[in-house]
C-alpha positions as CSV (number, residue, x, y, z in Angstrom):
1,M,-124.9,192.8,-115.8
2,R,-124.6,196.2,-117.9
3,V,-121.2,197.1,-119.0
4,V,-120.5,200.4,-120.8
5,S,-116.9,201.1,-122.5
6,W,-116.6,204.7,-124.2
7,N,-113.5,206.8,-125.2
8,I,-114.8,210.0,-123.8
9,H,-112.1,212.3,-125.7
10,W,-111.7,214.0,-122.3
11,G,-115.2,215.3,-123.0
12,C,-114.4,217.5,-125.9
13,G,-116.9,218.2,-128.0
14,K,-116.6,219.1,-131.8
15,D,-117.0,222.6,-131.2
16,G,-113.4,222.5,-128.8
17,R,-115.2,222.9,-125.9
18,I,-115.2,220.6,-122.9
19,R,-118.4,219.3,-121.3
20,I,-117.7,216.4,-118.9
21,H,-121.4,216.7,-117.5
22,A,-122.5,215.7,-120.9
23,I,-120.6,212.4,-120.6
24,I,-121.9,212.2,-117.2
25,D,-125.6,212.3,-118.0
26,V,-125.4,209.6,-121.0
27,L,-123.9,207.4,-118.5
28,R,-126.3,208.1,-115.7
29,R,-129.3,207.2,-118.7
30,L,-127.6,204.0,-119.4
31,N,-127.3,203.2,-115.7
32,P,-124.5,200.4,-116.1
33,D,-123.3,198.3,-113.4
34,V,-119.7,198.6,-114.6
35,V,-118.4,201.7,-116.7
36,C,-115.0,201.6,-118.6
37,L,-113.6,205.0,-120.0
38,Q,-110.8,205.7,-122.1
39,E,-108.9,209.0,-122.7
40,V,-109.6,210.6,-119.3
41,A,-107.6,213.5,-118.4
42,A,-106.2,215.6,-115.1
43,N,-104.2,218.7,-115.7
44,H,-104.1,218.9,-119.4
45,P,-104.3,222.9,-120.4
46,E,-103.1,222.1,-123.6
47,L,-105.6,219.7,-124.8
48,D,-108.3,220.9,-126.8
49,G,-110.8,222.8,-124.6
50,S,-108.2,222.9,-121.8
51,A,-108.5,219.9,-119.9
52,T,-107.4,221.7,-116.5
53,A,-109.7,219.6,-114.1
54,N,-109.4,216.2,-112.7
55,Q,-111.4,214.2,-114.6
56,F,-110.7,210.9,-112.9
57,K,-112.1,213.0,-109.5
58,Q,-115.1,214.5,-111.3
59,L,-116.4,211.3,-112.7
60,G,-115.6,209.3,-109.6
61,G,-117.6,212.1,-107.5
62,A,-120.7,211.9,-110.0
63,F,-120.8,208.2,-109.2
64,G,-120.1,207.8,-105.5
65,G,-121.8,204.6,-105.5
66,Y,-119.3,202.9,-107.4
67,H,-115.8,201.7,-106.9
68,L,-113.2,203.8,-108.7
69,M,-110.1,202.3,-110.2
70,E,-108.0,204.3,-112.4
71,H,-105.0,203.6,-114.2
72,A,-103.1,206.8,-116.5
73,P,-100.0,205.4,-118.4
74,S,-99.3,208.9,-119.7
75,E,-98.1,210.5,-116.4
76,I,-96.1,214.0,-116.9
77,Y,-95.1,216.5,-114.2
78,K,-94.8,220.0,-114.7
79,N,-93.7,222.3,-112.2
80,N,-94.8,219.3,-109.5
81,V,-98.3,219.0,-110.8
82,P,-99.0,215.4,-112.6
83,R,-100.8,215.8,-115.7
84,L,-102.5,212.7,-116.3
85,F,-104.3,210.7,-119.4
86,G,-105.6,207.3,-119.4
87,N,-108.0,204.8,-118.2
88,L,-111.2,204.5,-115.6
89,I,-113.0,201.6,-114.3
90,L,-116.0,202.3,-111.9
91,S,-117.8,199.3,-110.7
92,K,-121.4,198.8,-108.4
93,Y,-119.8,195.5,-107.8
94,R,-116.7,194.9,-105.3
95,I,-113.5,194.8,-106.8
96,S,-111.1,192.6,-105.0
97,Q,-108.0,192.8,-107.3
98,V,-106.5,195.7,-109.1
99,H,-103.5,195.1,-111.9
100,R,-102.1,198.0,-113.7
101,H,-100.5,196.8,-117.1
102,L,-97.8,198.9,-119.0
103,L,-98.1,197.8,-122.6
104,P,-95.0,197.8,-124.8
105,W,-93.8,200.9,-126.4
106,P,-91.1,200.0,-128.7
107,A,-89.3,202.8,-130.5
108,D,-90.4,202.9,-134.0
109,P,-88.5,205.1,-136.5
110,E,-91.6,205.5,-138.8
111,S,-93.8,206.9,-136.2
112,P,-92.1,208.5,-133.3
113,A,-95.2,210.0,-132.0
114,G,-97.5,208.4,-129.4
115,M,-97.3,207.6,-126.0
116,P,-97.5,204.8,-123.4
117,R,-100.4,202.5,-123.3
118,G,-101.9,200.4,-120.4
119,L,-104.2,197.7,-119.7
120,L,-106.3,198.2,-116.4
121,E,-107.3,194.7,-114.9
122,T,-109.8,194.4,-112.2
123,V,-111.3,191.2,-110.7
124,I,-114.9,191.8,-109.8
125,D,-117.3,189.9,-107.6
126,A,-119.9,190.1,-110.4
127,P,-123.8,188.2,-109.3
128,S,-122.4,185.1,-110.9
129,G,-119.0,184.7,-109.6
130,K,-115.6,186.4,-109.9
131,L,-114.5,187.4,-113.5
132,R,-111.5,189.6,-114.6
133,L,-112.8,192.8,-116.1
134,M,-110.2,194.8,-118.5
135,T,-110.0,197.9,-120.5
136,T,-107.5,199.4,-122.6
137,H,-106.7,202.1,-125.4
138,L,-104.2,200.6,-128.0
139,E,-101.8,202.8,-129.8
140,Y,-102.9,204.6,-133.1
141,Y,-100.4,205.8,-134.8
142,S,-97.8,202.9,-134.8
143,A,-98.9,199.5,-136.4
144,R,-95.5,198.0,-134.8
145,Q,-96.3,199.1,-131.5
146,R,-99.9,198.4,-131.6
147,M,-99.1,194.5,-132.4
148,A,-96.9,194.5,-129.7
149,Q,-99.4,195.4,-127.3
150,V,-101.9,193.0,-128.7
151,E,-99.3,190.3,-128.1
152,R,-98.7,191.4,-124.2
153,I,-102.7,191.4,-123.8
154,R,-102.7,187.6,-125.2
155,E,-99.6,186.9,-122.8
156,L,-101.2,188.3,-119.8
157,H,-104.6,186.9,-120.4
158,H,-102.6,183.1,-120.9
159,E,-101.0,183.9,-117.7
160,A,-104.0,184.6,-115.9
161,C,-105.8,181.5,-117.2
162,A,-102.7,179.6,-116.1
163,R,-102.6,180.7,-112.7
164,A,-106.2,180.3,-112.3
165,R,-105.9,176.5,-112.8
166,I,-102.9,176.4,-110.5
167,F,-104.4,178.5,-107.5
168,Q,-104.5,177.4,-103.8
169,P,-105.3,179.7,-101.0
170,D,-102.9,179.5,-98.2
171,P,-103.7,181.4,-95.3
172,N,-100.4,180.9,-93.6
173,L,-98.7,183.1,-96.3
174,D,-97.9,186.9,-95.3
175,A,-101.4,189.1,-96.3
176,P,-99.5,190.8,-99.3
177,F,-99.3,187.2,-101.2
178,Q,-103.1,186.6,-100.1
179,L,-104.7,188.1,-103.3
180,G,-107.1,185.7,-103.8
181,F,-108.5,184.0,-106.9
182,R,-108.1,185.9,-110.2
183,P,-110.3,184.0,-112.9
184,G,-109.6,182.9,-116.5
185,S,-113.2,184.1,-117.2
186,A,-112.4,187.6,-118.6
187,I,-114.5,190.5,-120.3
188,L,-112.1,193.0,-122.6
189,C,-113.3,196.3,-123.5
190,G,-111.6,199.6,-125.2
191,D,-110.7,201.6,-127.7
192,F,-108.2,199.0,-129.7
193,N,-107.7,201.5,-132.5
194,F,-108.1,198.8,-135.3
195,A,-110.6,197.7,-137.8
196,P,-112.4,194.1,-137.9
197,Q,-110.5,193.3,-141.0
198,S,-107.1,194.0,-139.6
199,E,-104.1,192.1,-138.7
200,D,-104.4,193.2,-135.1
201,Y,-108.0,192.0,-134.4
202,A,-107.2,188.4,-135.9
203,R,-104.2,188.1,-133.8
204,L,-106.1,189.2,-130.7
205,L,-108.6,186.2,-131.5
206,A,-106.5,183.6,-132.9
207,A,-106.1,180.5,-131.0
208,P,-104.8,180.8,-127.6
209,E,-102.2,178.9,-125.8
210,A,-103.3,175.4,-124.7
211,G,-105.4,175.6,-121.5
212,A,-106.3,179.2,-121.9
213,L,-109.7,180.3,-122.9
214,A,-110.7,181.8,-126.2
215,L,-111.9,185.3,-126.8
216,R,-114.4,186.0,-128.9
217,D,-116.0,189.2,-130.3
218,A,-119.3,190.2,-128.3
219,W,-120.9,191.6,-131.5
220,G,-120.5,188.6,-133.4
221,I,-122.0,186.5,-130.6
222,V,-125.1,188.9,-130.5
223,H,-125.5,190.3,-134.3
224,R,-123.6,187.1,-136.4
225,D,-123.2,188.4,-139.8
226,A,-124.9,191.8,-139.5
227,P,-122.9,194.7,-140.8
228,R,-120.9,196.1,-137.8
229,A,-122.2,199.4,-136.7
230,P,-119.1,202.2,-136.7
231,T,-118.3,203.5,-133.3
232,T,-116.4,206.7,-134.4
233,G,-116.3,209.1,-137.6
234,L,-119.9,210.2,-136.8
235,H,-121.5,213.8,-135.9
236,G,-118.8,215.9,-138.0
237,Y,-115.9,215.5,-135.9
238,P,-112.7,216.0,-138.0
239,W,-111.4,212.7,-137.2
240,P,-111.5,210.0,-138.8
241,E,-112.2,210.5,-142.4
242,R,-114.9,207.8,-142.6
243,P,-117.1,205.7,-140.1
244,E,-115.2,203.2,-138.5
245,C,-115.3,200.6,-135.7
246,Y,-112.1,201.0,-133.2
247,D,-114.2,200.2,-130.0
248,Y,-114.9,196.4,-128.9
249,F,-116.1,194.1,-126.1
250,F,-114.1,190.9,-126.3
251,V,-115.4,187.8,-123.9
252,T,-113.9,184.6,-123.0
253,E,-115.7,181.4,-124.5
254,D,-117.3,180.3,-121.4
255,L,-118.8,183.6,-121.0
256,A,-120.4,183.7,-124.6
257,E,-123.6,182.1,-124.4
258,R,-124.5,184.6,-121.4
259,V,-124.1,187.8,-123.9
260,R,-127.5,189.0,-124.7
261,V,-127.0,192.8,-125.9
262,L,-124.3,194.2,-127.4
263,D,-125.1,197.9,-128.9
264,V,-123.2,201.2,-130.2
265,L,-125.0,204.3,-129.2
266,S,-124.8,206.3,-132.3
267,E,-127.1,208.8,-131.2
268,T,-124.7,211.0,-128.7
269,A,-122.1,213.5,-130.2
270,A,-120.7,214.3,-126.5
271,S,-117.2,212.5,-127.5
272,D,-115.7,211.4,-130.9
273,H,-116.4,207.8,-130.0
274,Q,-119.8,206.6,-129.1
275,P,-120.6,204.3,-126.1
276,V,-120.7,200.7,-126.2
277,V,-123.3,198.6,-124.1
278,M,-122.8,194.9,-123.1
279,E,-125.4,193.1,-121.2
280,L,-124.7,189.4,-119.9
281,V,-127.4,187.4,-118.1
């Protein structure tokens, strides 16, 4: 099972031009089973390069054999036209549940900028069984907001693990209640906007509540103590000031022994972030 996570920067290159086909070409060469994308835009002409197209539809059309789920926490209407910005999951495997979580966005006088953030959660029927696959893009400017979002992700994970332990199917319930099994086993990926040495990173991986599955960093599982590859700050983009790692794959402890590959693809300059690839057996 090959999963790719990538903040695509709405397909905008360092020259300010949008080339969504370049994103699609990279993804096709990787041939993933599941794709998790952040910073997908629709009807945003004011963004660099003028992102007027609906990139959710463009990407879905380019991968017609995949199931598509989208979540645009930033949804603005101008002249009755929705301007969307958010996350996208494409999966070769059947998706049996989708949960679109808005993450906390507390007022922060020290950092009034920012936008709503979300966690897109799916339950997929992977070859080895059901698992939750989630992608997110956390706040960049406000440390207070970002930590609140980390705490909410922990709460949602603990909730899912608790519900998995008590799940009992009941065919007598009305159809909307029959969501089916939502497992504790999970993959969490995306652009977290924190560095490996940060408090946010440590808090996300801190010991969970009793009964919940601990999260582990897939980089450490595969590469142990090897220096971490940067996921942004390459290819001459004006941001950030230096190469850094902001993009991750985290897996629950029961999946750790199945992680065989965790690679950062540093060659492509199609976005200001690099694609991250994880493979499980």
